[in-house]
C-alpha positions as CSV (number, residue, x, y, z in Angstrom):
1,M,-19.6,-4.4,11.1
2,N,-20.9,-5.2,14.5
3,E,-22.7,-3.3,17.2
4,T,-23.6,-4.1,20.8
5,R,-27.0,-3.4,22.2
6,N,-28.2,-4.5,25.7
7,G,-25.2,-6.8,26.0
8,L,-25.9,-8.6,22.7
9,T,-23.6,-8.3,19.7
10,R,-25.4,-7.9,16.4
11,Y,-23.6,-8.3,13.0
12,S,-24.8,-6.1,10.1
13,C,-24.3,-7.4,6.6
14,P,-22.1,-4.9,4.7
15,Y,-24.0,-5.7,1.4
16,C,-27.6,-5.3,2.6
17,S,-29.5,-4.2,5.7
18,N,-29.9,-7.6,7.4
19,T,-28.5,-8.2,10.9
20,F,-27.5,-11.4,12.6
21,D,-26.9,-12.6,16.2
22,S,-23.7,-14.5,15.4
23,F,-20.7,-14.2,13.2
24,E,-21.4,-17.7,11.7
25,A,-24.9,-16.6,10.8
26,I,-23.7,-13.6,8.8
27,K,-21.1,-15.7,7.0
28,S,-23.8,-18.2,6.0
29,H,-26.0,-15.3,4.8
30,I,-23.2,-13.9,2.6
31,I,-22.3,-17.2,1.2
32,T,-25.9,-17.8,0.2
33,D,-27.1,-14.3,-0.8
34,H,-24.0,-12.5,-1.8
35,K,-21.9,-15.2,-3.5
36,T,-19.4,-12.9,-5.3
37,E,-18.6,-10.7,-2.2
38,L,-15.8,-11.1,0.3
39,L,-16.7,-12.9,3.5
40,P,-16.3,-10.9,6.7
41,E,-13.5,-11.8,9.0
42,P,-13.6,-11.8,12.8
43,E,-13.1,-8.4,14.2
44,G,-9.6,-7.1,13.6
45,M,-8.7,-9.9,11.2
46,I,-7.7,-8.9,7.6
47,K,-6.4,-10.7,4.6
48,L,-4.2,-8.9,2.1
49,T,-1.5,-9.6,-0.4
50,I,1.9,-7.9,-0.1
51,N,4.4,-8.4,-2.9
52,G,2.5,-11.4,-4.1
53,Q,2.5,-13.1,-0.7
54,K,-0.9,-13.6,1.0
55,Y,-1.2,-12.7,4.7
56,K,-4.0,-13.2,7.2
57,I,-3.3,-11.2,10.3
58,R,-5.1,-9.7,13.2
59,V,-4.6,-6.0,13.4
60,E,-5.4,-3.4,16.1
61,P,-7.7,-0.5,15.1
62,E,-5.0,2.1,15.5
63,W,-2.3,0.3,13.4
64,T,-1.3,2.1,10.2
65,L,-0.4,0.2,7.1
66,Y,3.2,1.4,7.6
67,Y,3.3,-0.1,11.1
68,L,2.0,-3.4,9.8
69,I,4.4,-3.6,6.9
70,H,7.5,-2.3,8.6
71,D,7.2,-3.2,12.3
72,K,5.0,-6.3,12.2
73,L,6.0,-8.0,8.9
74,G,9.6,-6.7,8.8
75,L,9.5,-5.1,5.3
76,T,11.9,-2.3,6.3
77,G,12.3,-0.8,2.9
78,T,9.2,1.4,3.6
79,K,10.4,4.4,5.6
80,L,8.8,6.8,8.0
81,M,10.2,10.3,8.0
82,C,7.4,12.8,8.9
83,D,4.5,10.5,10.0
84,H,2.1,13.1,8.8
85,G,1.7,12.3,5.0
86,A,4.0,15.1,3.9
87,C,7.2,13.5,2.8
88,G,6.4,10.4,0.7
89,S,9.0,8.1,2.3
90,C,6.3,5.6,3.3
91,T,4.8,5.3,-0.2
92,V,3.5,1.9,-1.2
93,I,1.3,0.8,-4.1
94,M,-2.2,-0.4,-3.1
95,N,-4.4,-1.8,-5.9
96,G,-2.3,0.0,-8.5
97,R,-2.3,3.4,-6.8
98,A,0.5,5.1,-4.9
99,I,-0.6,5.8,-1.3
100,L,1.0,7.0,1.9
101,S,1.2,4.0,4.3
102,C,1.5,6.3,7.4
103,M,-1.9,7.8,6.7
104,T,-3.7,4.5,5.9
105,L,-5.2,2.3,8.6
106,A,-4.2,-1.4,8.3
107,I,-7.8,-2.4,9.0
108,E,-8.9,-0.6,5.8
109,C,-6.6,-2.8,3.7
110,H,-8.7,-6.1,3.8
111,G,-8.6,-7.7,0.4
112,K,-6.1,-5.3,-1.0
113,Q,-3.0,-5.9,-3.1
114,I,0.1,-4.0,-1.7
115,E,3.4,-3.6,-3.4
116,T,6.5,-2.3,-1.6
117,V,10.0,-1.4,-2.7
118,E,11.1,-5.0,-1.8
119,G,8.6,-6.4,-4.3
120,I,9.8,-4.0,-7.0
121,A,13.5,-5.0,-6.4
122,A,12.6,-8.7,-6.3
123,A,11.0,-8.3,-9.7
124,N,14.2,-6.8,-11.1
125,H,12.4,-3.7,-12.2
126,P,14.6,-1.4,-14.4
127,L,14.0,1.4,-11.9
128,I,16.4,-0.1,-9.5
129,E,19.3,-0.3,-11.9
130,E,18.6,3.2,-13.3
131,Y,18.4,4.7,-9.8
132,V,21.8,3.3,-9.1
133,K,23.2,4.3,-12.5
134,H,22.0,7.9,-12.1
135,H,23.0,8.3,-8.5
136,C,19.5,9.2,-7.3
137,M,20.4,8.8,-3.7
138,Q,22.8,10.2,-1.1
139,C,21.7,9.1,2.3
140,G,19.1,6.8,0.6
141,Y,16.4,7.2,3.2
142,C,13.8,8.7,0.8
143,T,14.8,6.5,-2.1
144,P,12.3,3.7,-1.5
145,G,9.4,6.2,-1.6
146,F,10.6,7.7,-4.8
147,V,11.1,4.3,-6.4
148,V,7.6,3.2,-5.4
149,A,6.0,6.4,-6.7
150,A,7.9,6.1,-9.9
151,K,6.7,2.5,-10.3
152,A,3.1,3.5,-9.8
153,L,3.6,6.2,-12.5
154,L,5.1,3.8,-15.0
155,D,2.4,1.2,-14.4
156,K,-0.2,3.8,-15.4
157,N,1.9,5.7,-18.0
158,P,4.8,3.7,-19.5
159,H,5.9,6.7,-21.6
160,P,5.7,9.7,-19.3
161,T,7.1,13.1,-20.1
162,E,9.6,14.8,-17.8
163,G,6.8,17.1,-16.6
164,E,4.6,14.1,-15.8
165,V,7.5,12.5,-13.9
166,R,8.1,15.6,-11.8
167,E,4.3,15.8,-11.1
168,A,4.2,12.2,-10.0
169,L,7.1,12.7,-7.6
170,A,5.9,16.1,-6.2
171,G,4.8,14.5,-2.9
172,N,8.2,13.0,-2.2
173,L,10.8,15.0,-0.3
174,C,14.6,14.5,-0.3
175,R,16.7,16.4,2.3
176,C,19.9,15.7,0.3
177,G,18.5,17.4,-2.8
178,T,18.7,14.5,-5.4
179,Y,15.7,15.9,-7.3
180,P,17.4,16.4,-10.7
181,Q,18.5,12.8,-11.0
182,H,15.1,11.1,-10.5
183,P,13.5,12.1,-13.8
184,K,16.6,10.9,-15.7
185,A,16.4,7.5,-14.1
186,I,12.7,7.1,-14.5
187,L,12.7,8.1,-18.2
188,E,15.6,5.7,-18.8
189,A,13.7,2.9,-17.0
190,A,10.6,3.7,-19.1
191,K,12.7,3.0,-22.3
192,K,13.5,-0.5,-20.9
193,L,9.9,-1.5,-20.1
């Protein structure tokens, strides 16, 4: 974190209360005094891993994780329907937890592990085959969000009940009404894991 006073930029250590006059000075301090912690990056620069691939990218303060993933990195499987965190179409997995990428600032994702529907498909996860087999989509726009939410559930609970599946998918909306098929596909995928 940095602050400007009287035209001078001061850098505050995120791990203790020390402040420094230069970015290089704070990096040296962290290397010496906080060996196990992440080094700070220049303002707006983040490092993150998406589907196993490491990225180092400069982001603007207002960019959402959705915007970074979809518009800047071209991973178009993540969808944006409502842009208000109400539909689940933009769901991704961050550090093992399903999150809404339209409601998460990219700058907050430094050091995080992100998984999108492209990563799930590339890993040949049984969810993909079962979603096709059980006809869990009509227009398909909401499907990536459902698949990602289902994957997050199965990662935490490999043998969910139908009620647990329904609860895990409660934040995902489908205008085509494919809701009855999702639990069937997810429970079948769980048997294959």
